[in-house]
C-alpha atoms as a printed R data frame, in Angstrom:
   type eleno elety resid chain resno        x        y        z
1  ATOM     1    CA   MET     A     1 -106.448  -75.887 -290.552
2  ATOM     2    CA   GLU     A     2 -110.138  -76.440 -290.087
3  ATOM     3    CA   GLU     A     3 -111.149  -77.113 -286.495
4  ATOM     4    CA   ARG     A     4 -113.223  -80.247 -286.006
5  ATOM     5    CA   ARG     A     5 -116.377  -80.099 -283.977
6  ATOM     6    CA   ARG     A     6 -117.227  -82.490 -281.188
7  ATOM     7    CA   GLU     A     7 -119.996  -84.002 -283.317
8  ATOM     8    CA   ASP     A     8 -117.481  -84.918 -286.049
9  ATOM     9    CA   PHE     A     9 -116.076  -87.816 -283.998
10 ATOM    10    CA   PHE     A    10 -117.842  -91.080 -283.261
11 ATOM    11    CA   HIS     A    11 -116.917  -92.735 -279.967
12 ATOM    12    CA   ASN     A    12 -115.934  -96.396 -280.165
13 ATOM    13    CA   VAL     A    13 -114.029  -98.651 -277.795
14 ATOM    14    CA   VAL     A    14 -112.338 -101.847 -278.960
15 ATOM    15    CA   MET     A    15 -110.715 -103.992 -276.273
16 ATOM    16    CA   GLU     A    16 -108.508 -107.005 -276.919
17 ATOM    17    CA   GLU     A    17 -108.270 -109.508 -274.045
18 ATOM    18    CA   ARG     A    18 -108.370 -106.733 -271.398
19 ATOM    19    CA   ARG     A    19 -104.753 -105.881 -272.328
20 ATOM    20    CA   LYS     A    20 -105.085 -103.488 -275.267
21 ATOM    21    CA   MET     A    21 -107.708 -100.851 -276.041
22 ATOM    22    CA   THR     A    22 -108.313  -98.584 -279.012
23 ATOM    23    CA   VAL     A    23 -110.612  -95.611 -278.439
24 ATOM    24    CA   SER     A    24 -112.036  -93.167 -280.982
25 ATOM    25    CA   GLY     A    25 -113.900  -89.939 -280.246
26 ATOM    26    CA   VAL     A    26 -111.185  -88.794 -277.813
27 ATOM    27    CA   GLU     A    27 -111.070  -85.025 -277.388
28 ATOM    28    CA   ASP     A    28 -108.307  -84.761 -274.777
29 ATOM    29    CA   VAL     A    29 -106.617  -86.549 -271.874
30 ATOM    30    CA   ASP     A    30 -107.130  -85.000 -268.453
31 ATOM    31    CA   SER     A    31 -104.711  -87.168 -266.475
32 ATOM    32    CA   PHE     A    32 -102.896  -90.483 -266.586
33 ATOM    33    CA   ASP     A    33 -100.678  -92.708 -264.465
34 ATOM    34    CA   ASP     A    34  -99.983  -96.441 -264.119
35 ATOM    35    CA   ASP     A    35 -103.371  -97.081 -262.465
36 ATOM    36    CA   LYS     A    36 -105.811  -94.688 -264.165
37 ATOM    37    CA   ILE     A    37 -106.349  -92.791 -267.417
38 ATOM    38    CA   VAL     A    38 -108.989  -90.045 -267.558
39 ATOM    39    CA   ALA     A    39 -109.966  -88.898 -271.061
40 ATOM    40    CA   TYR     A    40 -112.594  -86.535 -272.439
41 ATOM    41    CA   THR     A    41 -114.617  -88.210 -275.181
42 ATOM    42    CA   THR     A    42 -117.593  -87.198 -277.251
43 ATOM    43    CA   GLU     A    43 -119.723  -89.332 -274.895
44 ATOM    44    CA   GLY     A    44 -118.436  -87.858 -271.627
45 ATOM    45    CA   VAL     A    45 -115.477  -88.343 -269.319
46 ATOM    46    CA   MET     A    46 -114.084  -91.878 -269.611
47 ATOM    47    CA   THR     A    47 -111.959  -93.331 -266.789
48 ATOM    48    CA   VAL     A    48 -109.957  -96.494 -267.448
49 ATOM    49    CA   SER     A    49 -108.645  -98.190 -264.299
50 ATOM    50    CA   GLY     A    50 -106.162 -101.022 -263.980
51 ATOM    51    CA   ALA     A    51 -102.438 -101.622 -263.558
52 ATOM    52    CA   GLN     A    52  -99.367 -100.849 -265.638
53 ATOM    53    CA   LEU     A    53 -101.464  -98.679 -267.958
54 ATOM    54    CA   ARG     A    54  -99.696  -96.698 -270.660
55 ATOM    55    CA   ILE     A    55 -100.846  -94.645 -273.613
56 ATOM    56    CA   ASN     A    56  -99.095  -95.915 -276.748
57 ATOM    57    CA   ARG     A    57 -100.637  -93.433 -279.161
58 ATOM    58    CA   LEU     A    58 -102.712  -90.282 -278.766
59 ATOM    59    CA   ASN     A    59 -103.892  -88.132 -281.662
60 ATOM    60    CA   VAL     A    60 -106.524  -85.629 -280.543
61 ATOM    61    CA   GLU     A    61 -106.754  -84.136 -284.041
62 ATOM    62    CA   LYS     A    62 -108.107  -87.480 -285.268
63 ATOM    63    CA   GLY     A    63 -109.731  -88.302 -281.917
64 ATOM    64    CA   GLU     A    64 -107.793  -91.557 -281.440
65 ATOM    65    CA   MET     A    65 -106.025  -93.181 -278.499
66 ATOM    66    CA   GLU     A    66 -104.407  -96.586 -278.004
67 ATOM    67    CA   LEU     A    67 -103.488  -97.910 -274.580
68 ATOM    68    CA   GLU     A    68 -102.112 -101.075 -273.040
69 ATOM    69    CA   GLY     A    69 -101.953 -102.629 -269.586
70 ATOM    70    CA   GLU     A    70 -104.116 -104.659 -267.244
71 ATOM    71    CA   ILE     A    71 -107.549 -103.108 -267.790
72 ATOM    72    CA   ASP     A    72 -109.895 -103.652 -264.835
73 ATOM    73    CA   SER     A    73 -112.717 -101.187 -265.533
74 ATOM    74    CA   ILE     A    74 -114.073  -98.469 -267.792
75 ATOM    75    CA   GLU     A    75 -116.348  -95.844 -266.280
76 ATOM    76    CA   TYR     A    76 -118.175  -92.879 -267.806
77 ATOM    77    CA   ALA     A    77 -119.318  -89.623 -266.242
78 ATOM    78    CA   GLU     A    78 -121.066  -86.674 -267.793
79 ATOM    79    CA   GLY     A    79 -118.835  -83.819 -268.727
80 ATOM    80    CA   HIS     A    80 -116.869  -82.210 -271.497
81 ATOM    81    CA   LYS     A    81 -113.300  -80.927 -271.650
82 ATOM    82    CA   SER     A    82 -114.454  -77.311 -271.658
83 ATOM    83    CA   ASP     A    83 -115.891  -77.958 -268.171
84 ATOM    84    CA   LYS     A    84 -112.415  -78.224 -266.578
85 ATOM    85    CA   GLY     A    85 -109.681  -77.519 -269.106
86 ATOM    86    CA   SER     A    86 -107.217  -80.025 -270.451
87 ATOM    87    CA   PHE     A    87 -104.359  -81.733 -268.638
88 ATOM    88    CA   PHE     A    88 -101.777  -80.191 -270.937
89 ATOM    89    CA   GLY     A    89 -103.553  -76.829 -270.796
90 ATOM    90    CA   LYS     A    90 -103.171  -76.824 -267.010
91 ATOM    91    CA   ILE     A    91  -99.455  -77.524 -267.302
92 ATOM    92    CA   PHE     A    92  -98.747  -74.796 -269.865
93 ATOM    93    CA   ARG     A    93 -100.798  -71.950 -268.344
């Protein structure tokens, strides 16, 4: 299988009534719980904060993620997944 490069994914965020969000350009998820989801995207580290957050679908091969919950904020920071290592990579070391 051909590995996709970071530049192959465009980053888009579509939010519906602050309850549902679809994100493209997702490279990996660093951490998640009911209050916060931290994901590596092609545009940096994206942190979604709120309440009762859950990831309904995650496909890092296609760079897509869907989440639901009470979305209060979206914040970006510089960084890339190779800077820290992935959430699942930390678990399965």
